[in-house]
N, C-alpha and C positions, 0 to 999 in steps of 0.2 A: 578503679575502686567502685564497687557496687554501691549505689545509693540505697539507703534504708528509707523507704517511702512512708511518709506520714500523710500529708495532704497532697492531692493531685489537682492540676489544672490543665485543661485542654490546650494542646499546642498545635492542633491540626486546623489550619485555616484553608487547606487546599480544597479546590472544587473537584479534584479527581476522586474516583471511587476506589476505596480499599476493600479487598475481599480475600479471605483465606481461611485456613484451618488452624484451630487451636486445640491441641490435645490436653485434657485434664487428667493428670496421672498422680499416683501416690500409692502408698500401702493401703490395705483394707481399712475401712471405717475411719477415714480422716475427714469426710464431708464432701467428697468430690461431686456426688449426685446432688446434694443439697445446694452446693455452689452453682451448678449449672441451672438448676431450677430457679434459683434466686436471680441469676442473670437474665433468664428468659421471661421471668415473671409468671411462670406457670409450671405445672408438674409435667415433665417429660420423662425423667428418670425416677424410678421408685427408690424409696429410702426406708431404712430401719436401723436399729442399733446393732444389728448383727453384722459381723464382717462378711464380705463377699456377697452382699445383697445384689450388687450389680454384676451381671454375668455376661453382658454383651456390650459391644461398642455401640453407643447410641449418639447420633448426631442431633444437636439442638441448634437451630438456626436463628440468629438475631439480625434483623435488617433495620438499618436506620437510613437517614437521608443520603449519606455518602459512604456508607459502610455496611458490609455484611460479614459477620463472623460465624463460621461453622464450628461450634464447640463439639469436641468429641469426648464424651464421658466414657470411662474405661473401667474394667474390673480392677480391683486392687492387686498390685504386684506383691507376691509373697513367696516364701521359701517353697521350692518344689515339693510336691506331695506325690503319693503313689497313685492316686486315682486319676482317671482320664479327665475328670472335671477340673482338677487342679492344673493339669497341663493345659487344658483349654483356656482357663481364665488367664493364666500367665501369657499364653501365646496371643490371646486377644488384646491384652494390654500392650505387649511389645510391638505387635503389628500396627497398632494405632500410632506409633511414633514415626512410621514411615511416611514420608512425603507431606508432613505437616509444616506449617510456617512458623509456629511457635508452640512451646510446651509450657503448660502451667503445672508446676510441681507443688502439690498440696501437702502441707504438714499439719499436725494437730498440736497447736499451742507450743509449749516449750519441750515437748517430748521428742526424743530422737531414739529410734530403735534400729535393730539390725536390718529390719525390712526397709526402713527409710534409707539406710546405707545401700541396700541392694538397688533401690530405685535410682539413687544418685549415680551409682556405677553404670547403670543402663543409660542414663541421660548423658553421661560424659562421652559415650560412644555414639550418640544419636545424630550429632551434627546440627541439630536445630537449636535456635536460641531458647533459653530457659528463663522463665519468670518464677521466682519462689513465692508462693502464697502461703503465709503462715496463718492458718485458720484458727477459730475458736479463741480469739484474743479477748472475747467477753468473759472467758472463764479462767484467765491466767492472771498471776500477780504482775501488775504493770511494772513494778520495780525490777522484776527478773526478766522482763521481755526484751528491753534494749540490749543488755549484755548477750542474751541469746541470739538476737538478730545480728549483732556484730560478729559473734562466733560463726554463724551460718554464712556470713558474707565471705569468709575465708575458705569455704569448702569447694567453691566453684565460681567461675566468672558469670554469675547470674546477671541478666539484663536489668533486673529490678528485684527488690525484696518488698513484698506488700503484706503487711499485717492486716487482717480482716476478720470479719465474722460472717460466714454464710448464713447463719441462723437469723441474725438481727439485720443483716445488710450493711453493717458498718464497713466502710471503705471498699465495698465491692465495685462501686463505680470507678474507684481509683485503679483497681486491677484491670477493668475493661479499657481504660485509657492507655495503660501500658501495653496491653495486647494490641490495640489499634496501631500503635507506633511501629510494630514489628510486622504488620501485614503488608503484602505487596499491593501496588496499584493494579487493579484487575476488575473485570466486569463481574457482576453478581452471578453466582452459580445456581441459585434457586429463586423461585418467585418470591416477592417480598412478603406475601402472606403465609408462606410455608414455614412451620416451626420445627419440623423433624422430617427425616427421610424414612422413618419407620411407618408401617401400616397400622391402621386402627386395630387389626387383629393382634398384632404384636403388643400394642399398648394395652389392650384388654387383658391379654395373658399376663403381662407384667403387673397390672393393677391387682389382679387376683392373687398373684404370687406375693406381692407386698403384704396383703392382708393376712395371708397364711404365715408369712415370716414373722410379722409382728405379733400374731396371736399364738404361734406355736414355736417361736424361735428357740426357746430353751429346750424343747423336746425334739424338734425336727429341723435343725438349722439348715441342713444342706440336702436332706434326703427327699425333697419333693420338687416337682416342676409342674408347669401348666401348659397345656396344649389346647388351642381353640379348635373345636371340631366344626362349629358352624357360626357364621356371622352374616345375618341377613337384615338389611335395612328396608323397612316399609315406611309408609306414610305415618309420621309421628311416633315411631317406635323402632328400636334396634333390638333384634333377638340374637342373643349370644349363648352358645353352648360351650362350656369349658370343661375339659377333662383334667383332673388333678392326678398326677402320677406319684406314687410312693414306692419304696423299695421292699417293704415287708407288710404282711397282712396286719400285724399289730399296729403299724403306723396308720393304716386305713381307718381303724377304729378311733385313733387319736384325732384324726382330722374331722371325722364325722361328729364325734362327741356324743355324750349321753343324750339319747332321744333325738339325735340329729341337730342339737343346739349349736354345736361348734360350726358345722358347715353352714347352717342358716345364718349365723352371725357374720361369717366371712363373706357370704353372698350379699348380705345387706350392706356391709361396708364397701365392698367392691362396686356394687350397683350405684351407690351414692356418688362415688368418685367418677364413675364412668358417665353418669348423667350430667355431672358438672362439666366434664371435658367435652362431651358430645353435644351438650345443650339439647338433648332429646330424651324421651322416656326410654328406659332400658329394661328388657326382660332377660334376666340372667339365670341360666340353669347350670348347676355344678354336679359333676360326678367324680367319684374317686375310684381309681384302679391301681393294681399292683404291677409293677414291672421290676422284677428283682435285679438288683445290681446295676441299674441304669446309669448311675453317676460314675461307675468304674469301667463302663463299656463304651469305647469310642464309636462303635457302630450305632449303639442306642442313642448316644448323644446327638449324632448327626440326624437320626430319624426324628428326634424331638426338637430340631431346629437350632442346635448348637453348631454353628459353622463360623469360620474365620472370614467368610465372604461378606 
């Protein structure tokens, strides 16, 4: 019988080192990236209110005295679509389930959708132990929460069910303790000061795309991507040149905005975040170009860095 977790207390008194991979999965827009950022204490995955903001598997590494957890943030699993991008996102999420030590299945409050059911079916065949993380409990009716958790406990033999809020941090530490219990004793896989396996070029591209998605999400939710053309680090400053790809000429005008104000605002916001992450001055240049139909073309996706590797 699965325990519905309220308060957690550490049970690990071992001096041995635990290390392993924990995949964070769920349908789009349930807070997977926000959860990983909260656990790490810094932004590694970009976030927005738009579904499918996360497009790549991203490793976030948290190292403590006797523990290293490599969290794997994934694109949201969703119903198959016609575009190559849809196939890529689903494949990236499914591939992340291979060879992980534990899976964190994230739900949004008391909602249960067909896409949540799709994720559950995938997990039943994954073979990895699964922790159910019920996110956004700060936004739900507490009287409805307990019956919902009891219902969820009958869907699968979850190792634990953890109600939490990635936004406020409520009970996130409890989730971490449950993950720790399921990791093998193993030597660390990464240096203790490393927080991701992604390059700063990748992080820069993602930060720019985040600002684009937040500013233009209603108009261009999925028709743009970002490619870093240049990344040069000099004494006291990082020079970054980023190319924004859209699918149609009219979309280019939307990104640039009247008198260039849209592109200027996006650049200012991205530069602010990058300077916080890099702790250095950043000079960021942005350009916009058209590559028609890139999100539907598998070859174009690969050329723009969308790979399952």
